[in-house]
C-alpha positions in Angstrom: 61.2 -60.2 25.4 58.5 -58.7 23.2 55.3 -60.4 24.4 53.4 -58.7 21.6 51.2 -61.8 21.3 49.8 -61.0 24.7 48.7 -57.5 23.8 44.9 -57.0 23.5 44.1 -53.3 23.0 46.1 -52.0 20.2 46.3 -48.5 18.6 47.5 -48.8 15.0 48.7 -45.6 13.3 48.7 -45.7 9.5 50.9 -43.1 7.8 50.2 -41.4 4.5 53.2 -43.2 2.9 51.6 -46.5 3.9 48.1 -45.7 2.5 48.9 -43.7 -0.7 51.1 -43.8 -3.7 53.6 -41.0 -4.4 50.9 -39.5 -6.5 48.8 -39.0 -3.4 46.1 -41.4 -4.7 45.1 -44.4 -2.7 47.4 -47.5 -2.8 44.4 -49.8 -3.2 46.3 -53.1 -3.1 48.1 -52.3 0.1 45.1 -50.8 1.8 43.0 -53.8 0.9 45.6 -56.1 2.5 45.8 -53.9 5.5 42.1 -53.9 6.1 42.0 -57.7 5.6 44.8 -58.3 8.2 43.5 -55.8 10.7 40.0 -57.3 10.4 41.5 -60.8 11.1 43.4 -59.5 14.1 40.1 -57.9 15.3 38.3 -61.2 14.7 40.9 -62.9 16.9 39.6 -60.9 19.9 42.0 -58.0 19.8 40.6 -54.5 20.4 41.7 -52.3 17.6 41.8 -48.5 17.5 43.1 -46.9 14.3 44.8 -43.5 13.9 44.8 -42.8 10.2 46.7 -40.2 8.3 45.9 -39.6 4.6 43.1 -37.1 4.6 45.1 -34.1 3.2 47.2 -36.4 0.9 44.1 -38.1 -0.5 42.3 -34.8 -0.9 45.3 -33.4 -2.8 45.4 -36.5 -5.0 41.7 -36.3 -5.7 42.1 -32.7 -6.8 45.2 -33.5 -8.9 47.6 -31.4 -6.8 51.3 -32.4 -7.1 51.8 -32.1 -3.3 50.0 -31.1 -0.1 49.1 -27.4 -0.1 51.0 -25.2 2.4 48.4 -22.5 2.6 46.3 -23.1 5.8 42.9 -22.4 4.2 43.7 -24.6 1.2 45.0 -27.3 3.5 41.8 -27.3 5.5 39.6 -27.4 2.4 41.7 -30.3 1.0 41.4 -32.1 4.3 37.6 -31.9 4.2 37.6 -33.5 0.8 40.1 -36.2 1.7 38.5 -37.0 5.1 35.2 -37.9 3.3 37.1 -40.0 0.7 39.1 -41.8 3.4 36.2 -42.8 5.6 34.1 -43.9 2.6 37.0 -46.2 1.6 37.5 -47.6 5.1 33.7 -48.1 5.6 33.4 -50.0 2.3 36.6 -52.1 2.8 35.9 -53.2 6.4 32.2 -53.9 5.5 33.5 -56.8 3.3 34.7 -58.5 6.5 31.5 -57.6 8.5 33.6 -55.1 10.6 32.0 -51.8 11.5 34.1 -48.6 11.8 33.4 -45.2 13.4 35.1 -41.9 13.0 36.4 -39.6 15.8 38.0 -36.2 15.0 40.2 -34.6 17.6 42.0 -31.3 18.2 44.5 -30.6 21.0 41.9 -28.3 22.6 39.7 -31.4 23.1 42.6 -33.4 24.5 43.6 -30.6 26.9 40.0 -30.2 28.2 39.3 -32.7 31.1 35.6 -33.0 30.4 36.0 -33.4 26.7 38.8 -35.8 27.3 36.5 -38.0 29.4 33.9 -37.9 26.7 36.5 -39.1 24.2 37.5 -42.0 26.5 33.9 -42.9 27.0 33.2 -42.9 23.3 36.2 -45.1 22.5 35.3 -47.5 25.3 31.7 -47.8 24.1 32.7 -48.3 20.4 35.3 -51.0 21.4 32.9 -52.8 23.6 30.4 -52.9 20.7 33.1 -54.5 18.5 33.5 -51.3 16.4 36.9 -50.1 15.2 37.3 -46.4 16.0 39.2 -44.5 13.4 40.8 -41.3 14.9 42.3 -38.3 13.1 43.1 -34.8 14.0 40.3 -32.4 12.8 42.5 -30.8 10.1 39.5 -28.8 8.8 39.5 -26.6 11.9 43.0 -27.2 13.3 45.1 -24.1 12.5 48.8 -24.6 12.9 51.5 -25.1 15.5 51.1 -21.6 16.8 47.6 -22.5 17.9 49.0 -25.5 19.8 47.5 -28.1 17.5 49.0 -31.5 17.4 50.2 -31.2 13.8 51.1 -34.8 13.1 49.5 -38.2 13.7 52.5 -39.9 15.4 52.1 -37.9 18.5 48.3 -38.0 18.2 48.4 -41.8 18.1 50.5 -41.9 21.3 48.0 -39.6 23.1 45.1 -41.8 21.8 47.0 -44.9 23.1 47.4 -43.3 26.5 43.8 -42.0 26.8 42.3 -45.3 25.6 44.4 -47.5 28.0 46.1 -49.3 25.1 48.6 -52.2 25.6 50.5 -51.4 22.5 51.0 -48.6 20.0 51.9 -49.8 16.5 53.2 -47.2 14.0 53.2 -48.4 10.4 55.7 -46.3 8.3 57.7 -46.5 5.1 60.9 -47.7 6.9 61.5 -51.0 8.8 62.2 -49.3 12.1 64.8 -47.2 13.9 68.3 -47.2 12.5 71.5 -45.7 13.9 71.6 -43.5 10.8 69.2 -42.6 7.9 69.0 -45.8 5.8 67.8 -43.8 2.8 71.1 -42.0 2.5 73.5 -44.4 4.4 73.4 -48.1 3.1 75.5 -49.1 6.1 72.9 -47.9 8.7 72.2 -50.6 11.3 68.8 -51.4 12.6 68.0 -51.0 16.3 65.6 -53.8 17.4 64.9 -52.9 21.1 64.9 -49.6 22.8 64.8 -49.8 26.6 64.6 -46.0 27.1 64.4 -43.0 24.8 67.8 -41.3 25.6 69.4 -38.3 23.9 71.4 -40.8 21.9 68.2 -42.4 20.6 66.7 -39.0 19.8 69.9 -38.1 17.8 69.3 -41.1 15.5 66.0 -39.5 14.4 66.1 -37.8 11.0 64.0 -34.9 9.7 60.6 -34.6 8.0 58.9 -37.3 6.1 57.6 -37.4 2.5 56.0 -34.6 0.5 52.6 -36.2 1.1 53.2 -37.1 4.8 53.9 -34.9 7.8 56.0 -36.9 10.3 59.5 -38.2 10.1 61.4 -40.4 12.5 61.7 -37.5 15.0 57.9 -37.4 15.4 57.9 -41.1 16.0 60.6 -40.8 18.7 58.4 -38.1 20.3 55.4 -40.6 20.1 57.6 -43.2 21.7 58.4 -40.9 24.6 54.7 -40.2 25.2 53.7 -43.9 25.0 56.6 -45.4 27.0 56.2 -42.8 29.8 52.6 -44.0 30.0 53.8 -47.6 30.3 52.8 -48.5 26.8 55.1 -50.5 24.4 55.4 -49.0 21.0 56.5 -50.7 17.7 57.7 -49.0 14.5 57.5 -51.2 11.5 57.2 -51.0 7.7 53.6 -51.0 6.5 54.4 -52.1 2.9 53.7 -55.8 3.7 50.6 -56.1 5.9 51.3 -59.9 6.3 54.2 -59.0 8.6 51.6 -58.0 11.2 51.0 -61.7 11.7 54.7 -62.3 12.3 54.7 -59.4 14.8 51.9 -60.9 16.8 53.7 -64.2 16.9 56.6 -62.4 18.7 59.0 -62.5 15.7 61.6 -59.7 15.4 59.7 -57.2 13.3 60.6 -53.5 13.4 61.8 -51.6 16.5 60.1 -52.0 19.9 60.3 -49.2 22.5 59.6 -50.7 25.9 57.1 -49.0 28.2 58.0 -48.1 31.7 57.0 -50.7 34.3 
């Protein structure tokens, strides 16, 4: 059983492929629909926390770059531009539905520091209690790279945020419908997996490689997020973000995407 309809505190992770066109510029139609549906879920009494990708991709698009820069300094500069753009758009779009948003930028250093971690929890709790939707992202402008033990992608970040914030559900919106037994982009006979009771080596083997040229994560990072979330007792769903209306079906317990069941 899914019991998604009973979930109250939900972390929603939005990937770059969901928010932006292949050009890197904002997919205004989809983002408008996403904000409308998320606002409606929020109005229904659910506590929403968002983890949003897109800063580097949007920054690259605004500067007219064909893809995300690979040079660290350039990537950080582009993130600074994109983060400003991203929050401006969110603030403007959510305001149409009288929903207030707030920004929280994290690094792994903060998450690994107990006192900083407690501050994060307190901030999230206070924002949620005030009816505000926190929008979390890794602080790409100062995060260096994997060698500095930064998180590096928002799938795992969203799972950590879900754990720290005491979420009931982690919802990852991607550009595919869920987990398949093979890569559906290259194998038309790949079969969907609707329910995962436990993340086993066999499940991990189903995960492919990296994501799009504008995004960072692929299915493998989502499986890693599932391990973090389910170990913390949190259910996680991967679903396609191209049609935000499907979120209504999900919260009516219809079979949408793949659900990874949290440990009891």
